[in-house]
Rosetta silent file (secondary structure, phi, psi, omega in degrees, C-alpha in Angstrom):
SEQUENCE: MADPPVRHWLDEIVIDEVSLAPASPEQEHERNVAITDLLKDNVFEPQGGAGGPYKLRIGLLESRLDLGIAGPALEARHLLSLTPFRRIVRDYMEICRSYNEALRQASPSQIEAIDMGRRGLHNDGAAMLRDRLEGKVKTDVATARRLFTLICALHWRG
SCORE:     score description
SCORE:     0.000 S_00000001
   1 L     0.000  134.532 -177.384   65.020  -29.890   92.684 S_00000001
   2 L   -74.952  148.131  175.652   62.555  -32.057   94.635 S_00000001
   3 L   -69.019  146.881  176.741   59.476  -33.511   92.999 S_00000001
   4 L   -66.753  152.189  179.875   56.197  -31.885   94.057 S_00000001
   5 L   -62.820  147.633  177.891   54.182  -33.908   96.582 S_00000001
   6 L   -72.214  132.578 -178.752   51.686  -36.365   95.120 S_00000001
   7 L  -103.790  131.758  178.117   48.155  -35.012   95.365 S_00000001
   8 L  -116.584  118.088 -177.817   45.212  -37.320   96.111 S_00000001
   9 L  -156.345  159.280  174.447   41.778  -35.813   95.453 S_00000001
  10 E   -90.157  136.273  172.698   38.297  -36.432   94.101 S_00000001
  11 E  -122.380   -0.677  176.514   37.285  -34.696   90.905 S_00000001
  12 E  -153.030  137.466  176.905   33.996  -36.526   90.325 S_00000001
  13 E  -131.103  127.511  177.704   31.295  -37.906   92.597 S_00000001
  14 E  -121.090  124.024  176.155   28.415  -39.992   91.336 S_00000001
  15 E   -99.991  128.817  177.360   25.596  -40.931   93.670 S_00000001
  16 L   -61.865  109.645 -175.368   23.630  -44.017   92.714 S_00000001
  17 H   -59.915  -30.491  179.444   20.210  -42.476   92.041 S_00000001
  18 H   -65.440  -29.204 -177.720   18.458  -45.741   92.952 S_00000001
  19 H   -80.600  -15.508 -174.544   19.948  -45.461   96.457 S_00000001
  20 E   -74.508  137.855  173.008   18.698  -41.937   97.120 S_00000001
  21 L   -81.280  154.387  171.766   15.816  -41.361   99.453 S_00000001
  22 L   -57.563  136.280 -172.792   13.187  -38.801   98.480 S_00000001
  23 L  -116.651  144.200  170.870   14.605  -35.510   99.716 S_00000001
  24 L   -74.124  165.211  176.458   13.108  -32.366  101.136 S_00000001
  25 H   -56.971  -37.307  179.341   14.315  -29.103   99.578 S_00000001
  26 H   -65.548  -42.636  179.925   16.608  -28.605  102.605 S_00000001
  27 H   -66.985  -41.309  177.985   18.097  -32.103  102.232 S_00000001
  28 H   -61.686  -41.749  178.371   18.560  -31.650   98.478 S_00000001
  29 H   -62.869  -45.782 -179.137   20.304  -28.343   99.130 S_00000001
  30 H   -62.516  -40.295  177.707   22.587  -29.906  101.771 S_00000001
  31 H   -61.588  -47.422 -179.056   23.448  -32.768   99.393 S_00000001
  32 H   -65.430  -39.448  177.798   24.306  -30.359   96.558 S_00000001
  33 H   -64.581  -41.991  179.899   26.392  -28.150   98.846 S_00000001
  34 H   -61.179  -43.891 -179.921   28.296  -31.194  100.145 S_00000001
  35 H   -65.643  -46.528  179.622   29.126  -32.342   96.604 S_00000001
  36 H   -59.342  -47.773  179.693   30.117  -28.840   95.481 S_00000001
  37 H   -64.269  -39.888  178.843   32.289  -28.306   98.566 S_00000001
  38 H   -60.447  -45.925 -177.160   33.824  -31.763   98.235 S_00000001
  39 H   -70.377  -26.033 -179.907   34.836  -31.180   94.641 S_00000001
  40 H   -72.638  -39.778 -174.434   36.225  -27.747   95.476 S_00000001
  41 L  -154.886  114.633  178.790   38.534  -28.948   98.244 S_00000001
  42 L  -155.847  159.763  171.954   39.163  -32.498   99.442 S_00000001
  43 L  -124.848  117.538 -175.266   41.784  -34.985  100.518 S_00000001
  44 E  -144.120  103.246 -174.252   41.003  -38.500   99.341 S_00000001
  45 E  -121.165   93.550  177.339   43.827  -41.046   99.310 S_00000001
  46 E   -68.744  144.519  176.680   42.826  -44.629   98.545 S_00000001
  47 L   -59.602  131.143  179.757   45.259  -47.298   99.662 S_00000001
  48 L    88.064   -4.018  178.934   47.424  -48.196   96.687 S_00000001
  49 L   -76.725  136.741 -179.617   46.607  -44.988   94.850 S_00000001
  50 L   -91.401   -7.751 -178.429   49.539  -43.323   93.100 S_00000001
  51 L   144.430  150.096 -176.814   47.828  -39.943   92.916 S_00000001
  52 L   -79.749 -174.501   10.431   44.546  -38.445   91.840 S_00000001
  53 L   -83.733  160.189  178.742   42.255  -37.424   90.537 S_00000001
  54 E  -121.025  153.283  172.806   39.767  -40.084   91.599 S_00000001
  55 E  -109.872  131.943  178.527   36.151  -40.715   90.773 S_00000001
  56 E  -114.683  125.239  171.115   33.912  -41.871   93.641 S_00000001
  57 E  -107.341  126.361 -176.443   30.672  -43.720   93.060 S_00000001
  58 E  -124.805  133.222 -179.611   28.621  -43.953   96.228 S_00000001
  59 E  -163.964 -166.689  177.793   25.493  -46.007   96.752 S_00000001
  60 E  -120.187  143.352  174.408   23.895  -48.793   98.724 S_00000001
  61 E  -138.637  108.909  178.919   24.099  -52.504   98.173 S_00000001
  62 L    48.880   56.840  177.591   22.018  -54.683  100.492 S_00000001
  63 L    61.358   23.395  173.112   22.190  -52.276  103.455 S_00000001
  64 E  -122.612  146.856  175.768   25.917  -51.698  102.981 S_00000001
  65 E   -74.875  126.603 -177.054   27.625  -48.548  101.823 S_00000001
  66 E  -110.342  111.799  179.912   29.094  -49.222   98.379 S_00000001
  67 E  -112.358  114.976  175.649   32.102  -47.079   97.481 S_00000001
  68 E  -105.631  125.345 -175.951   33.547  -47.511   94.011 S_00000001
  69 E  -120.598  129.936  176.375   36.831  -45.693   93.446 S_00000001
  70 E  -132.287  140.653  178.733   38.525  -45.241   90.087 S_00000001
  71 E  -164.732 -174.007  179.312   41.670  -43.319   89.307 S_00000001
  72 L   -56.918  118.127  178.304   44.976  -43.554   87.498 S_00000001
  73 L    57.485   29.333 -179.957   45.992  -47.215   87.662 S_00000001
  74 E  -144.890  130.805  168.993   43.450  -47.865   90.434 S_00000001
  75 E  -134.957  122.493 -179.850   40.080  -49.570   90.647 S_00000001
  76 E  -141.754  152.954  176.462   38.786  -50.321   94.134 S_00000001
  77 E  -139.507  131.119  178.622   35.488  -51.152   95.742 S_00000001
  78 E  -126.683  131.729  175.286   34.716  -51.047   99.434 S_00000001
  79 E  -111.340  120.237 -179.234   31.529  -52.268  101.093 S_00000001
  80 E  -114.061  133.549  175.110   30.994  -50.905  104.597 S_00000001
  81 E   -61.979  136.383  177.114   28.338  -52.080  106.990 S_00000001
  82 L   -88.714   -8.080 -177.615   25.871  -49.312  107.767 S_00000001
  83 H   -53.137  -46.509 -179.943   24.932  -50.824  111.120 S_00000001
  84 H   -64.182  -21.727 -177.481   27.441  -48.708  113.097 S_00000001
  85 H   -89.029  -15.707 -170.185   26.076  -45.569  111.393 S_00000001
  86 H   -54.722  -51.090 -177.058   22.348  -46.173  111.966 S_00000001
  87 H   -63.740  -47.355 -176.060   21.985  -44.453  115.320 S_00000001
  88 H   -67.709  -36.693  177.436   24.122  -41.443  114.481 S_00000001
  89 H   -67.215  -43.940  178.295   22.465  -40.937  111.079 S_00000001
  90 H   -58.900  -47.695 -179.816   18.993  -41.214  112.641 S_00000001
  91 H   -64.953  -39.693  179.881   19.928  -38.718  115.357 S_00000001
  92 H   -65.343  -44.103  179.891   21.585  -36.392  112.842 S_00000001
  93 H   -64.781  -37.311  178.816   18.578  -36.425  110.514 S_00000001
  94 H   -66.440  -43.908 -179.884   16.246  -35.725  113.444 S_00000001
  95 H   -69.507  -30.186  174.815   18.294  -32.785  114.673 S_00000001
  96 H   -65.148  -40.725  176.241   18.477  -31.436  111.106 S_00000001
  97 H   -61.751  -44.455  178.943   14.654  -31.509  110.984 S_00000001
  98 H   -62.206  -40.280 -179.875   14.524  -29.700  114.330 S_00000001
  99 H   -63.701  -46.566 -179.832   17.045  -27.150  113.102 S_00000001
 100 H   -64.265  -36.470  175.252   15.072  -26.425  109.926 S_00000001
 101 H   -67.353  -41.417 -179.035   11.857  -26.030  111.957 S_00000001
 102 H   -63.276  -33.984  178.988   13.654  -23.778  114.435 S_00000001
 103 H   -58.302  -28.451 -177.930   14.830  -21.508  111.626 S_00000001
 104 H   -84.919  -24.333 -170.453   11.178  -20.648  110.999 S_00000001
 105 H  -144.580   -6.427 -174.687   10.050  -19.963  114.545 S_00000001
 106 L   -95.127  165.265  177.182   12.712  -20.175  117.270 S_00000001
 107 L   -74.710  159.781  178.064   14.810  -17.503  118.908 S_00000001
 108 H   -56.105  -37.601 -179.630   18.431  -17.024  117.800 S_00000001
 109 H   -69.444  -35.673  176.413   19.717  -18.623  121.010 S_00000001
 110 H   -66.872  -41.838  179.120   17.515  -21.699  120.485 S_00000001
 111 H   -62.359  -43.274  179.885   18.697  -21.990  116.887 S_00000001
 112 H   -62.499  -40.645  179.809   22.323  -21.699  117.996 S_00000001
 113 H   -64.635  -43.584  178.588   21.877  -24.436  120.616 S_00000001
 114 H   -65.251  -41.146 -179.185   20.325  -26.821  118.099 S_00000001
 115 H   -64.266  -36.873  177.102   23.014  -25.995  115.553 S_00000001
 116 H   -61.927  -43.012  176.854   25.758  -26.781  118.084 S_00000001
 117 H   -63.943  -40.659  179.514   24.191  -30.204  118.637 S_00000001
 118 H   -62.548  -45.993  179.462   23.849  -30.728  114.885 S_00000001
 119 H   -64.445  -37.594  178.119   27.508  -29.868  114.292 S_00000001
 120 H   -62.384  -45.662  177.623   28.567  -32.170  117.118 S_00000001
 121 H   -64.576  -37.785  178.210   26.685  -35.126  115.632 S_00000001
 122 H   -61.965  -43.208  177.364   28.092  -34.272  112.194 S_00000001
 123 H   -63.329  -41.228  178.495   31.617  -34.362  113.641 S_00000001
 124 H   -62.511  -42.661  178.501   30.885  -37.690  115.351 S_00000001
 125 H   -63.787  -40.343  178.721   29.618  -39.169  112.070 S_00000001
 126 H   -65.278  -41.197  178.617   32.698  -37.926  110.221 S_00000001
 127 H   -64.065  -40.992  178.355   35.013  -39.423  112.863 S_00000001
 128 H   -63.478  -41.690  179.145   33.186  -42.749  112.629 S_00000001
 129 H   -62.562  -44.933  178.453   33.515  -42.693  108.845 S_00000001
 130 H   -59.881  -40.561  177.680   37.254  -42.005  109.042 S_00000001
 131 H   -62.878  -43.920 -177.614   37.610  -44.926  111.480 S_00000001
 132 H   -68.938  -25.946  179.424   35.620  -47.245  109.194 S_00000001
 133 L   -89.009   -4.328 -177.374   37.735  -46.214  106.186 S_00000001
 134 L   -55.834  132.689 -177.819   41.034  -46.823  107.999 S_00000001
 135 L    83.347   -5.692  179.837   43.323  -48.956  105.862 S_00000001
 136 L  -116.435  -51.270 -177.889   41.138  -48.285  102.806 S_00000001
 137 E  -146.681  132.009  172.676   41.006  -44.516  102.255 S_00000001
 138 E   -96.062  137.289  174.286   42.608  -41.588  104.086 S_00000001
 139 E  -136.990  164.291  168.938   40.652  -38.340  104.275 S_00000001
 140 L   -90.315  175.135 -175.995   40.887  -35.125  106.206 S_00000001
 141 H   -63.501  -44.172 -177.807   38.137  -34.077  108.622 S_00000001
 142 H   -62.336  -40.880  178.136   36.426  -31.687  106.175 S_00000001
 143 H   -65.098  -43.776  179.196   36.250  -34.375  103.471 S_00000001
 144 H   -62.494  -37.762  177.874   34.885  -36.925  105.949 S_00000001
 145 H   -61.825  -44.580 -178.584   32.209  -34.427  107.084 S_00000001
 146 H   -69.671  -36.503  175.988   31.023  -33.899  103.526 S_00000001
 147 H   -66.162  -37.299  176.982   31.053  -37.626  102.796 S_00000001
 148 H   -62.206  -38.747  176.376   28.990  -38.208  105.945 S_00000001
 149 H   -58.479  -41.675 -179.944   26.426  -35.733  104.595 S_00000001
 150 H   -68.447  -36.242  176.361   26.179  -37.824  101.444 S_00000001
 151 H   -60.804  -41.446  178.790   25.756  -41.015  103.469 S_00000001
 152 H   -63.015  -27.240 -178.834   22.830  -39.357  105.226 S_00000001
 153 H   -76.200  -17.099 -176.302   21.307  -38.592  101.819 S_00000001
 154 E   -75.613  155.351  178.952   21.151  -42.240  100.820 S_00000001
 155 L   -77.734  127.769  179.474   18.045  -44.358  101.132 S_00000001
 156 L   -98.371  107.055 -178.369   18.181  -46.701  104.149 S_00000001
 157 L   -89.068  157.004  174.601   16.429  -49.910  103.201 S_00000001
 158 L    83.300    0.000    0.000   15.220  -52.564  105.557 S_00000001
C-alpha cells in the first residue's frame, strides 16, 4: 500500500501587531476573513519542508516583508522587498475604498464593475506574490490571494 501524499499547510498565522496599520472596520473584517479562510484551506510548501503543519509569522522589517516559517524540522525566514508591490497595493487599497463607498450609494451594475476591477487587482497581487516566493514557498492561487490580503493589511512605513 502506498504512503499517503505529504501535506503542506498552515495551521497558525501571527501578524506582527507593530506592523499593522490602523484599520477601518471593512479592512479589519477583510483581514479576519483572510486569516480564517487561510487556516480553513491552504497550500503552503516551504522549500525544504518535510510536511506541515507550519506556523507563519508575517510582519515588516525596514520596508521589507518579513516571513517567519516554523514547522516540523524547519525554521526559515524570508525577507521580500515591498517595492514591487507598492503600486499594486496602493491601487488595490484605493479600489477597495471605492468599492466600499459604492456599496452605500451606487447601482448594482456600478458595484459589479468596481468589484471586477478589485478582483483583477487582487489576482495580479497574488500572482506577483507567487512569483516573488518562487524557490522559497509554493502556494496555490487561493492561498496567495489570501496572503496578498494580509500584505495589504500591514503598515507601509517610509
